[in-house]
Each structure stands twice: as structure tokens, then as C-alpha cells.
N, CA, C, O and the ligand as a Tripos MOL2 file, in Angstrom:
@<TRIPOS>MOLECULE
protein
  265   263    67     0     0
PROTEIN
NO_CHARGES

@<TRIPOS>ATOM
      1 N          10.9870  -10.6660  -26.6650 N.3       1 MET1
      2 CA          9.6760  -10.2640  -26.1790 C.3       1 MET1
      3 C           9.8020   -9.0100  -25.3170 C.2       1 MET1
      4 O          10.6300   -8.1400  -25.5870 O.2       1 MET1
      5 N           8.9980   -8.9290  -24.3110 N.am      2 ALA2
      6 CA          9.0440   -7.7670  -23.4220 C.3       2 ALA2
      7 C          10.3350   -7.7830  -22.6210 C.2       2 ALA2
      8 O          10.7760   -8.8130  -22.1120 O.2       2 ALA2
      9 N          10.9090   -6.6160  -22.5350 N.am      3 THR3
     10 CA         12.1500   -6.5280  -21.7770 C.3       3 THR3
     11 C          11.8620   -6.2560  -20.3020 C.2       3 THR3
     12 O          11.6670   -7.1790  -19.5120 O.2       3 THR3
     13 N          11.8400   -4.9770  -19.9500 N.am      4 THR4
     14 CA         11.5670   -4.6570  -18.5530 C.3       4 THR4
     15 C          10.1380   -4.1680  -18.4130 C.2       4 THR4
     16 O           9.7200   -3.2480  -19.1150 O.2       4 THR4
     17 N           9.4040   -4.7710  -17.5260 N.am      5 ASP5
     18 CA          8.0230   -4.3910  -17.3030 C.3       5 ASP5
     19 C           7.9260   -3.6610  -15.9740 C.2       5 ASP5
     20 O           8.0460   -4.2520  -14.9010 O.2       5 ASP5
     21 N           7.7060   -2.3650  -16.0810 N.am      6 ASP6
     22 CA          7.6280   -1.5630  -14.8660 C.3       6 ASP6
     23 C           6.2140   -1.4820  -14.3050 C.2       6 ASP6
     24 O           5.9940   -0.8660  -13.2630 O.2       6 ASP6
     25 N           5.2620   -2.0950  -14.9830 N.am      7 SER7
     26 CA          3.8800   -1.9690  -14.5320 C.3       7 SER7
     27 C           3.6580   -2.7250  -13.2220 C.2       7 SER7
     28 O           2.8270   -2.3230  -12.4060 O.2       7 SER7
     29 N           4.3850   -3.8010  -13.0200 N.am      8 PHE8
     30 CA          4.2700   -4.5250  -11.7580 C.3       8 PHE8
     31 C           5.3130   -3.9900  -10.8010 C.2       8 PHE8
     32 O           6.5170   -4.1450  -11.0040 O.2       8 PHE8
     33 N           4.8230   -3.3590   -9.7600 N.am      9 ASN9
     34 CA          5.7020   -2.7460   -8.7810 C.3       9 ASN9
     35 C           5.9340   -3.7390   -7.6500 C.2       9 ASN9
     36 O           5.3360   -3.6280   -6.5800 O.2       9 ASN9
     37 N           6.7860   -4.6860   -7.8930 N.am     10 GLY10
     38 CA          7.0050   -5.7520   -6.9240 C.3      10 GLY10
     39 C           8.1790   -5.4570   -6.0250 C.2      10 GLY10
     40 O           9.2210   -4.9700   -6.4640 O.2      10 GLY10
     41 N           7.9900   -5.7600   -4.7710 N.am     11 MET11
     42 CA          9.0650   -5.5860   -3.8060 C.3      11 MET11
     43 C           9.0890   -6.7720   -2.8720 C.2      11 MET11
     44 O           8.0480   -7.3430   -2.5450 O.2      11 MET11
     45 N          10.2570   -7.1330   -2.4530 N.am     12 THR12
     46 CA         10.3710   -8.2000   -1.4610 C.3      12 THR12
     47 C          10.3730   -7.5790   -0.0740 C.2      12 THR12
     48 O          11.2500   -6.7900    0.2790 O.2      12 THR12
     49 N           9.3690   -7.9560    0.6970 N.am     13 GLU13
     50 CA          9.2410   -7.4340    2.0520 C.3      13 GLU13
     51 C           8.8530   -8.5540    2.9930 C.2      13 GLU13
     52 O           8.4370   -9.6350    2.5780 O.2      13 GLU13
     53 N           9.0000   -8.2660    4.2550 N.am     14 HIS14
     54 CA          8.5970   -9.2500    5.2540 C.3      14 HIS14
     55 C           7.0860   -9.2430    5.4070 C.2      14 HIS14
     56 O           6.4790   -8.1890    5.5980 O.2      14 HIS14
     57 N           6.4830  -10.4160    5.3230 N.am     15 CYS15
     58 CA          5.0530  -10.5490    5.5640 C.3      15 CYS15
     59 C           4.8410  -11.1510    6.9470 C.2      15 CYS15
     60 O           5.3810  -12.2180    7.2390 O.2      15 CYS15
     61 N           4.0640  -10.4880    7.8060 N.am     16 PRO16
     62 CA          3.8410  -11.0170    9.1520 C.3      16 PRO16
     63 C           3.0170  -12.2980    9.1370 C.2      16 PRO16
     64 O           3.1750  -13.1380   10.0220 O.2      16 PRO16
     65 N           2.1500  -12.4630    8.1570 N.am     17 ASP17
     66 CA          1.3390  -13.6760    8.0770 C.3      17 ASP17
     67 C           2.1710  -14.8740    7.6450 C.2      17 ASP17
     68 O           2.0930  -15.9450    8.2460 O.2      17 ASP17
     69 N           2.9600  -14.6860    6.6100 N.am     18 CYS18
     70 CA          3.8080  -15.7730    6.1200 C.3      18 CYS18
     71 C           5.0170  -15.9630    7.0250 C.2      18 CYS18
     72 O           5.6070  -17.0420    7.0710 O.2      18 CYS18
     73 N           5.3800  -14.9050    7.7440 N.am     19 ASP19
     74 CA          6.6000  -14.8890    8.5360 C.3      19 ASP19
     75 C           7.8070  -15.1850    7.6470 C.2      19 ASP19
     76 O           8.7190  -15.9290    8.0060 O.2      19 ASP19
     77 N           7.7630  -14.5670    6.4790 N.am     20 LEU20
     78 CA          8.8060  -14.7750    5.4710 C.3      20 LEU20
     79 C           9.0120  -13.4850    4.6960 C.2      20 LEU20
     80 O           8.1790  -12.5800    4.7320 O.2      20 LEU20
     81 N          10.1210  -13.4190    4.0070 N.am     21 GLU21
     82 CA         10.3030  -12.3820    3.0100 C.3      21 GLU21
     83 C           9.5940  -12.8500    1.7480 C.2      21 GLU21
     84 O           9.9740  -13.8550    1.1460 O.2      21 GLU21
     85 N           8.5590  -12.1110    1.3530 N.am     22 THR22
     86 CA          7.7770  -12.5180    0.1910 C.3      22 THR22
     87 C           7.6510  -11.3520   -0.7730 C.2      22 THR22
     88 O           7.9240  -10.2020   -0.4290 O.2      22 THR22
     89 N           7.2340  -11.6760   -1.9790 N.am     23 LEU23
     90 CA          7.0200  -10.6480   -2.9860 C.3      23 LEU23
     91 C           5.7220   -9.9010   -2.6960 C.2      23 LEU23
     92 O           4.6740  -10.5110   -2.4880 O.2      23 LEU23
     93 N           5.8080   -8.5970   -2.6870 N.am     24 HIS24
     94 CA          4.6380   -7.7630   -2.4490 C.3      24 HIS24
     95 C           4.4010   -6.8590   -3.6460 C.2      24 HIS24
     96 O           5.3350   -6.3380   -4.2550 O.2      24 HIS24
     97 N           3.1310   -6.6880   -3.9630 N.am     25 GLU25
     98 CA          2.7580   -5.7050   -4.9590 C.3      25 GLU25
     99 C           2.4580   -4.4020   -4.2230 C.2      25 GLU25
    100 O           1.5670   -4.3410   -3.3750 O.2      25 GLU25
    101 N           3.2050   -3.3800   -4.5570 N.am     26 VAL26
    102 CA          3.1070   -2.1230   -3.8290 C.3      26 VAL26
    103 C           2.4100   -1.0840   -4.6830 C.2      26 VAL26
    104 O           2.7520   -0.8850   -5.8490 O.2      26 VAL26
    105 N           1.4340   -0.4280   -4.0900 N.am     27 SER27
    106 CA          0.7590    0.6610   -4.7900 C.3      27 SER27
    107 C           0.4650    1.7730   -3.7970 C.2      27 SER27
    108 O           0.5570    1.5900   -2.5830 O.2      27 SER27
    109 N           0.1100    2.9260   -4.3400 N.am     28 VAL28
    110 CA         -0.2040    4.0710   -3.4910 C.3      28 VAL28
    111 C          -1.6630    4.4320   -3.7030 C.2      28 VAL28
    112 O          -2.1180    4.5800   -4.8370 O.2      28 VAL28
    113 N          -2.3850    4.5720   -2.6140 N.am     29 GLN29
    114 CA         -3.7880    4.9650   -2.6850 C.3      29 GLN29
    115 C          -3.9700    6.2800   -1.9600 C.2      29 GLN29
    116 O          -3.3700    6.5220   -0.9130 O.2      29 GLN29
    117 N          -4.8090    7.1260   -2.5350 N.am     30 ILE30
    118 CA         -5.1960    8.3520   -1.8420 C.3      30 ILE30
    119 C          -6.5330    8.0820   -1.1640 C.2      30 ILE30
    120 O          -7.5290    7.7830   -1.8230 O.2      30 ILE30
    121 N          -6.5390    8.1920    0.1520 N.am     31 ARG31
    122 CA         -7.7820    7.9760    0.8830 C.3      31 ARG31
    123 C          -8.2620    9.3000    1.4420 C.2      31 ARG31
    124 O          -7.4780   10.1030    1.9500 O.2      31 ARG31
    125 N          -9.5500    9.5100    1.3410 N.am     32 THR32
    126 CA        -10.1320   10.7220    1.8940 C.3      32 THR32
    127 C         -10.6460   10.4120    3.2920 C.2      32 THR32
    128 O         -11.4720    9.5210    3.4910 O.2      32 THR32
    129 N         -10.1500   11.1490    4.2210 N.am     33 GLU33
    130 CA        -10.5570   10.9390    5.6050 C.3      33 GLU33
    131 C         -11.3270   12.1660    6.0720 C.2      33 GLU33
    132 O         -10.8870   13.3010    5.8920 O.2      33 GLU33
    133 N         -12.4490   11.9230    6.6580 N.am     34 SER34
    134 CA        -13.1880   13.0480    7.2300 C.3      34 SER34
    135 C         -12.7140   13.2530    8.6580 C.2      34 SER34
    136 O         -12.6620   12.3190    9.4580 O.2      34 SER34
    137 N         -12.3800   14.4620    8.9490 N.am     35 LEU35
    138 CA        -11.8970   14.7590   10.2940 C.3      35 LEU35
    139 C         -13.0660   14.8470   11.2720 C.2      35 LEU35
    140 O         -13.0380   14.2730   12.3610 O.2      35 LEU35
    141 N         -14.0830   15.5780   10.8540 N.am     36 LYS36
    142 CA        -15.3040   15.6980   11.6490 C.3      36 LYS36
    143 C         -16.4810   15.4930   10.7330 C.2      36 LYS36
    144 O         -16.4230   15.8150    9.5460 O.2      36 LYS36
    145 N         -17.5450   14.9620   11.2810 N.am     37 LYS37
    146 CA        -18.6840   14.6990   10.4150 C.3      37 LYS37
    147 C         -19.3610   15.9840    9.9750 C.2      37 LYS37
    148 O         -19.7920   16.1060    8.8280 O.2      37 LYS37
    149 N         -19.4520   16.9270   10.8740 N.am     38 GLU38
    150 CA        -20.1170   18.1920   10.5360 C.3      38 GLU38
    151 C         -19.2120   19.0380    9.6510 C.2      38 GLU38
    152 O         -19.6780   19.7890    8.7950 O.2      38 GLU38
    153 N         -17.9560   18.9050    9.8680 N.am     39 ASN39
    154 CA        -17.0100   19.7030    9.1170 C.3      39 ASN39
    155 C         -16.9070   19.1770    7.6860 C.2      39 ASN39
    156 O         -16.7530   17.9780    7.4540 O.2      39 ASN39
    157 N         -16.9950   20.0900    6.7520 N.am     40 ALA40
    158 CA        -16.9080   19.7060    5.3520 C.3      40 ALA40
    159 C         -15.4630   19.5830    4.8980 C.2      40 ALA40
    160 O         -15.1780   19.4520    3.7080 O.2      40 ALA40
    161 N         -14.5760   19.6250    5.8480 N.am     41 GLN41
    162 CA        -13.1700   19.5670    5.4820 C.3      41 GLN41
    163 C         -12.6870   18.1140    5.4890 C.2      41 GLN41
    164 O         -12.9100   17.3590    6.4350 O.2      41 GLN41
    165 N         -12.0390   17.7700    4.4280 N.am     42 PHE42
    166 CA        -11.5080   16.4220    4.3210 C.3      42 PHE42
    167 C         -10.0090   16.5010    4.1070 C.2      42 PHE42
    168 O          -9.4920   17.4080    3.4540 O.2      42 PHE42
    169 N          -9.3540   15.5520    4.6600 N.am     43 SER43
    170 CA         -7.9280   15.4680    4.3930 C.3      43 SER43
    171 C          -7.6820   14.2570    3.5170 C.2      43 SER43
    172 O          -8.2120   13.1730    3.7610 O.2      43 SER43
    173 N          -6.8930   14.4560    2.5270 N.am     44 ARG44
    174 CA         -6.5680   13.3560    1.6150 C.3      44 ARG44
    175 C          -5.1810   12.8610    1.9350 C.2      44 ARG44
    176 O          -4.1840   13.5740    1.8100 O.2      44 ARG44
    177 N          -5.1570   11.6200    2.3510 N.am     45 GLU45
    178 CA         -3.9000   11.0650    2.8190 C.3      45 GLU45
    179 C          -3.4070    9.9840    1.8660 C.2      45 GLU45
    180 O          -4.1640    9.0820    1.5100 O.2      45 GLU45
    181 N          -2.1680   10.0640    1.4590 N.am     46 PRO46
    182 CA         -1.6220    8.9870    0.6470 C.3      46 PRO46
    183 C          -1.2290    7.7940    1.5140 C.2      46 PRO46
    184 O          -0.5540    7.9370    2.5340 O.2      46 PRO46
    185 N          -1.6640    6.6340    1.0870 N.am     47 TYR47
    186 CA         -1.3180    5.4070    1.7840 C.3      47 TYR47
    187 C          -0.5250    4.5120    0.8560 C.2      47 TYR47
    188 O          -0.7930    4.4150   -0.3410 O.2      47 TYR47
    189 N           0.4390    3.8740    1.4390 N.am     48 ARG48
    190 CA          1.2150    2.8990    0.6960 C.3      48 ARG48
    191 C           0.6320    1.5250    1.0230 C.2      48 ARG48
    192 O           0.6170    1.1050    2.1800 O.2      48 ARG48
    193 N           0.1550    0.8370   -0.0060 N.am     49 VAL49
    194 CA         -0.4900   -0.4460    0.1910 C.3      49 VAL49
    195 C           0.4000   -1.5310   -0.3950 C.2      49 VAL49
    196 O           0.7940   -1.4710   -1.5600 O.2      49 VAL49
    197 N           0.7040   -2.5090    0.4200 N.am     50 ALA50
    198 CA          1.5140   -3.6280   -0.0330 C.3      50 ALA50
    199 C           0.7070   -4.9100    0.1270 C.2      50 ALA50
    200 O           0.2030   -5.2100    1.2090 O.2      50 ALA50
    201 N           0.5930   -5.6600   -0.9640 N.am     51 GLU51
    202 CA         -0.1610   -6.9030   -0.9160 C.3      51 GLU51
    203 C           0.7830   -8.0720   -1.1410 C.2      51 GLU51
    204 O           1.4850   -8.1570   -2.1480 O.2      51 GLU51
    205 N           0.7720   -8.9510   -0.1790 N.am     52 CYS52
    206 CA          1.6180  -10.1430   -0.2690 C.3      52 CYS52
    207 C           1.1370  -11.0240   -1.4110 C.2      52 CYS52
    208 O          -0.0450  -11.3590   -1.4890 O.2      52 CYS52
    209 N           2.0510  -11.3960   -2.2910 N.am     53 GLN53
    210 CA          1.6790  -12.2120   -3.4410 C.3      53 GLN53
    211 C           1.6370  -13.6920   -3.0870 C.2      53 GLN53
    212 O           1.3370  -14.5320   -3.9360 O.2      53 GLN53
    213 N           1.9320  -14.0030   -1.8600 N.am     54 ARG54
    214 CA          1.9040  -15.3960   -1.4380 C.3      54 ARG54
    215 C           0.5960  -15.7190   -0.7300 C.2      54 ARG54
    216 O          -0.0520  -16.7210   -1.0350 O.2      54 ARG54
    217 N           0.2040  -14.8590    0.2290 N.am     55 CYS55
    218 CA         -1.0050  -15.1450    1.0010 C.3      55 CYS55
    219 C          -2.0940  -14.1130    0.7690 C.2      55 CYS55
    220 O          -3.2290  -14.3190    1.1980 O.2      55 CYS55
    221 N          -1.7820  -13.0070    0.1000 N.am     56 GLY56
    222 CA         -2.7930  -12.0010   -0.1930 C.3      56 GLY56
    223 C          -3.0180  -11.0240    0.9360 C.2      56 GLY56
    224 O          -3.9230  -10.1930    0.8520 O.2      56 GLY56
    225 N          -2.2270  -11.0950    1.9890 N.am     57 ASN57
    226 CA         -2.3750  -10.1640    3.0970 C.3      57 ASN57
    227 C          -2.0120   -8.7540    2.6500 C.2      57 ASN57
    228 O          -0.9900   -8.5230    2.0050 O.2      57 ASN57
    229 N          -2.8820   -7.8240    3.0150 N.am     58 ARG58
    230 CA         -2.6460   -6.4380    2.6300 C.3      58 ARG58
    231 C          -2.2970   -5.6320    3.8640 C.2      58 ARG58
    232 O          -2.9290   -5.7610    4.9130 O.2      58 ARG58
    233 N          -1.2930   -4.8100    3.7220 N.am     59 SER59
    234 CA         -0.9760   -3.8750    4.7830 C.3      59 SER59
    235 C          -0.8740   -2.4840    4.1960 C.2      59 SER59
    236 O          -0.2650   -2.2860    3.1440 O.2      59 SER59
    237 N          -1.4650   -1.5310    4.8740 N.am     60 SER60
    238 CA         -1.4060   -0.1540    4.3960 C.3      60 SER60
    239 C          -0.7680    0.7020    5.4690 C.2      60 SER60
    240 O          -0.8890    0.4510    6.6680 O.2      60 SER60
    241 N          -0.0980    1.6990    4.9940 N.am     61 GLN61
    242 CA          0.6860    2.5290    5.8800 C.3      61 GLN61
    243 C           0.5800    3.9620    5.3920 C.2      61 GLN61
    244 O           0.7850    4.2420    4.2110 O.2      61 GLN61
    245 N           0.2630    4.8530    6.2930 N.am     62 ARG62
    246 CA          0.1870    6.2590    5.9200 C.3      62 ARG62
    247 C           1.5790    6.7800    5.5920 C.2      62 ARG62
    248 O           2.5450    6.5050    6.3030 O.2      62 ARG62
    249 N           1.6620    7.5260    4.5170 N.am     63 MET63
    250 CA          2.9940    7.8940    4.0280 C.3      63 MET63
    251 C           3.5190    9.1760    4.6450 C.2      63 MET63
    252 O           4.7190    9.2960    4.8920 O.2      63 MET63
    253 N           2.6380   10.1360    4.8990 N.am     64 ASN64
    254 CA          3.1530   11.4300    5.3600 C.3      64 ASN64
    255 C           3.2760   11.4690    6.8770 C.2      64 ASN64
    256 O           2.5110   12.1570    7.5530 O.2      64 ASN64
    257 N           4.2100   10.7510    7.3880 N.am     65 ASN65
    258 CA          4.4610   10.8040    8.8260 C.3      65 ASN65
    259 C           5.7280   11.6170    9.1070 C.2      65 ASN65
    260 O           6.4340   11.3760   10.0870 O.2      65 ASN65
    261 N           5.9960   12.5680    8.2390 N.am     66 ALA66
    262 CA          7.1920   13.3770    8.4120 C.3      66 ALA66
    263 C           6.8940   14.5590    9.3270 C.2      66 ALA66
    264 O           7.7810   15.3670    9.6000 O.2      66 ALA66
    265 ZN          2.0810  -13.3360    3.1450 Zn       67 ZN67
@<TRIPOS>BOND
     1     1     2 1
     2     2     3 1
     3     3     4 2
     4     3     5 am
     5     5     6 1
     6     6     7 1
     7     7     8 2
     8     7     9 am
     9     9    10 1
    10    10    11 1
    11    11    12 2
    12    11    13 am
    13    13    14 1
    14    14    15 1
    15    15    16 2
    16    15    17 am
    17    17    18 1
    18    18    19 1
    19    19    20 2
    20    19    21 am
    21    21    22 1
    22    22    23 1
    23    23    24 2
    24    23    25 am
    25    25    26 1
    26    26    27 1
    27    27    28 2
    28    27    29 am
    29    29    30 1
    30    30    31 1
    31    31    32 2
    32    31    33 am
    33    33    34 1
    34    34    35 1
    35    35    36 2
    36    35    37 am
    37    37    38 1
    38    38    39 1
    39    39    40 2
    40    39    41 am
    41    41    42 1
    42    42    43 1
    43    43    44 2
    44    43    45 am
    45    45    46 1
    46    46    47 1
    47    47    48 2
    48    47    49 am
    49    49    50 1
    50    50    51 1
    51    51    52 2
    52    51    53 am
    53    53    54 1
    54    54    55 1
    55    55    56 2
    56    55    57 am
    57    57    58 1
    58    58    59 1
    59    59    60 2
    60    59    61 am
    61    61    62 1
    62    62    63 1
    63    63    64 2
    64    63    65 am
    65    65    66 1
    66    66    67 1
    67    67    68 2
    68    67    69 am
    69    69    70 1
    70    70    71 1
    71    71    72 2
    72    71    73 am
    73    73    74 1
    74    74    75 1
    75    75    76 2
    76    75    77 am
    77    77    78 1
    78    78    79 1
    79    79    80 2
    80    79    81 am
    81    81    82 1
    82    82    83 1
    83    83    84 2
    84    83    85 am
    85    85    86 1
    86    86    87 1
    87    87    88 2
    88    87    89 am
    89    89    90 1
    90    90    91 1
    91    91    92 2
    92    91    93 am
    93    93    94 1
    94    94    95 1
    95    95    96 2
    96    95    97 am
    97    97    98 1
    98    98    99 1
    99    99   100 2
   100    99   101 am
   101   101   102 1
   102   102   103 1
   103   103   104 2
   104   103   105 am
   105   105   106 1
   106   106   107 1
   107   107   108 2
   108   107   109 am
   109   109   110 1
   110   110   111 1
   111   111   112 2
   112   111   113 am
   113   113   114 1
   114   114   115 1
   115   115   116 2
   116   115   117 am
   117   117   118 1
   118   118   119 1
   119   119   120 2
   120   119   121 am
   121   121   122 1
   122   122   123 1
   123   123   124 2
   124   123   125 am
   125   125   126 1
   126   126   127 1
   127   127   128 2
   128   127   129 am
   129   129   130 1
   130   130   131 1
   131   131   132 2
   132   131   133 am
   133   133   134 1
   134   134   135 1
   135   135   136 2
   136   135   137 am
   137   137   138 1
   138   138   139 1
   139   139   140 2
   140   139   141 am
   141   141   142 1
   142   142   143 1
   143   143   144 2
   144   143   145 am
   145   145   146 1
   146   146   147 1
   147   147   148 2
   148   147   149 am
   149   149   150 1
   150   150   151 1
   151   151   152 2
   152   151   153 am
   153   153   154 1
   154   154   155 1
   155   155   156 2
   156   155   157 am
   157   157   158 1
   158   158   159 1
   159   159   160 2
   160   159   161 am
   161   161   162 1
   162   162   163 1
   163   163   164 2
   164   163   165 am
   165   165   166 1
   166   166   167 1
   167   167   168 2
   168   167   169 am
   169   169   170 1
   170   170   171 1
   171   171   172 2
   172   171   173 am
   173   173   174 1
   174   174   175 1
   175   175   176 2
   176   175   177 am
   177   177   178 1
   178   178   179 1
   179   179   180 2
   180   179   181 am
   181   181   182 1
   182   182   183 1
   183   183   184 2
   184   183   185 am
   185   185   186 1
   186   186   187 1
   187   187   188 2
   188   187   189 am
   189   189   190 1
   190   190   191 1
   191   191   192 2
   192   191   193 am
   193   193   194 1
   194   194   195 1
   195   195   196 2
   196   195   197 am
   197   197   198 1
   198   198   199 1
   199   199   200 2
   200   199   201 am
   201   201   202 1
   202   202   203 1
   203   203   204 2
   204   203   205 am
   205   205   206 1
   206   206   207 1
   207   207   208 2
   208   207   209 am
   209   209   210 1
   210   210   211 1
   211   211   212 2
   212   211   213 am
   213   213   214 1
   214   214   215 1
   215   215   216 2
   216   215   217 am
   217   217   218 1
   218   218   219 1
   219   219   220 2
   220   219   221 am
   221   221   222 1
   222   222   223 1
   223   223   224 2
   224   223   225 am
   225   225   226 1
   226   226   227 1
   227   227   228 2
   228   227   229 am
   229   229   230 1
   230   230   231 1
   231   231   232 2
   232   231   233 am
   233   233   234 1
   234   234   235 1
   235   235   236 2
   236   235   237 am
   237   237   238 1
   238   238   239 1
   239   239   240 2
   240   239   241 am
   241   241   242 1
   242   242   243 1
   243   243   244 2
   244   243   245 am
   245   245   246 1
   246   246   247 1
   247   247   248 2
   248   247   249 am
   249   249   250 1
   250   250   251 1
   251   251   252 2
   252   251   253 am
   253   253   254 1
   254   254   255 1
   255   255   256 2
   256   255   257 am
   257   257   258 1
   258   258   259 1
   259   259   260 2
   260   259   261 am
   261   261   262 1
   262   262   263 1
   263   263   264 2
@<TRIPOS>SUBSTRUCTURE
     1 MET1         2 RESIDUE 1 A MET
     2 ALA2         6 RESIDUE 1 A ALA
     3 THR3        10 RESIDUE 1 A THR
     4 THR4        14 RESIDUE 1 A THR
     5 ASP5        18 RESIDUE 1 A ASP
     6 ASP6        22 RESIDUE 1 A ASP
     7 SER7        26 RESIDUE 1 A SER
     8 PHE8        30 RESIDUE 1 A PHE
     9 ASN9        34 RESIDUE 1 A ASN
    10 GLY10       38 RESIDUE 1 A GLY
    11 MET11       42 RESIDUE 1 A MET
    12 THR12       46 RESIDUE 1 A THR
    13 GLU13       50 RESIDUE 1 A GLU
    14 HIS14       54 RESIDUE 1 A HIS
    15 CYS15       58 RESIDUE 1 A CYS
    16 PRO16       62 RESIDUE 1 A PRO
    17 ASP17       66 RESIDUE 1 A ASP
    18 CYS18       70 RESIDUE 1 A CYS
    19 ASP19       74 RESIDUE 1 A ASP
    20 LEU20       78 RESIDUE 1 A LEU
    21 GLU21       82 RESIDUE 1 A GLU
    22 THR22       86 RESIDUE 1 A THR
    23 LEU23       90 RESIDUE 1 A LEU
    24 HIS24       94 RESIDUE 1 A HIS
    25 GLU25       98 RESIDUE 1 A GLU
    26 VAL26      102 RESIDUE 1 A VAL
    27 SER27      106 RESIDUE 1 A SER
    28 VAL28      110 RESIDUE 1 A VAL
    29 GLN29      114 RESIDUE 1 A GLN
    30 ILE30      118 RESIDUE 1 A ILE
    31 ARG31      122 RESIDUE 1 A ARG
    32 THR32      126 RESIDUE 1 A THR
    33 GLU33      130 RESIDUE 1 A GLU
    34 SER34      134 RESIDUE 1 A SER
    35 LEU35      138 RESIDUE 1 A LEU
    36 LYS36      142 RESIDUE 1 A LYS
    37 LYS37      146 RESIDUE 1 A LYS
    38 GLU38      150 RESIDUE 1 A GLU
    39 ASN39      154 RESIDUE 1 A ASN
    40 ALA40      158 RESIDUE 1 A ALA
    41 GLN41      162 RESIDUE 1 A GLN
    42 PHE42      166 RESIDUE 1 A PHE
    43 SER43      170 RESIDUE 1 A SER
    44 ARG44      174 RESIDUE 1 A ARG
    45 GLU45      178 RESIDUE 1 A GLU
    46 PRO46      182 RESIDUE 1 A PRO
    47 TYR47      186 RESIDUE 1 A TYR
    48 ARG48      190 RESIDUE 1 A ARG
    49 VAL49      194 RESIDUE 1 A VAL
    50 ALA50      198 RESIDUE 1 A ALA
    51 GLU51      202 RESIDUE 1 A GLU
    52 CYS52      206 RESIDUE 1 A CYS
    53 GLN53      210 RESIDUE 1 A GLN
    54 ARG54      214 RESIDUE 1 A ARG
    55 CYS55      218 RESIDUE 1 A CYS
    56 GLY56      222 RESIDUE 1 A GLY
    57 ASN57      226 RESIDUE 1 A ASN
    58 ARG58      230 RESIDUE 1 A ARG
    59 SER59      234 RESIDUE 1 A SER
    60 SER60      238 RESIDUE 1 A SER
    61 GLN61      242 RESIDUE 1 A GLN
    62 ARG62      246 RESIDUE 1 A ARG
    63 MET63      250 RESIDUE 1 A MET
    64 ASN64      254 RESIDUE 1 A ASN
    65 ASN65      258 RESIDUE 1 A ASN
    66 ALA66      262 RESIDUE 1 A ALA
    67 ZN67       265 GROUP 0 **** ****
């Protein structure tokens, strides 16, 4: 049947809710953040979103903190 399925980006990470190492589904979202309401300038920030496959807790983290 199917050999390696790369579509599910699963990672084992610590979940603060479960207080365990659990499987997380990891994805990247681009969020548009408005800096000022009057300003038409928006910054698009990539966020790394990890969803615990045990309890469904989602945590997002801004990626460009370099
Ligand atoms: Zn969890």
C-alpha cells in the first residue's frame, strides 16, 4: 500500500496541557498583522502552529525571531 506519507507533518513535542510528549500536527500559517489601523501597511508573519493530537491544544509561535 502507501509507503511513506509526507502529507501528515507529525512531530513529537511536549504539550503543556497533557504534560506529556505527544504527537503534534505541525503547520505553517501566514498571518497578516496590521501595525497601525490608519496605516495601510501590513506585515505578514509566518507562524508555526502545532496542534496536539491528544487533547487538541494549539500553540502558535512566530517564526522570524532572528
Ligand atoms: Zn495535549
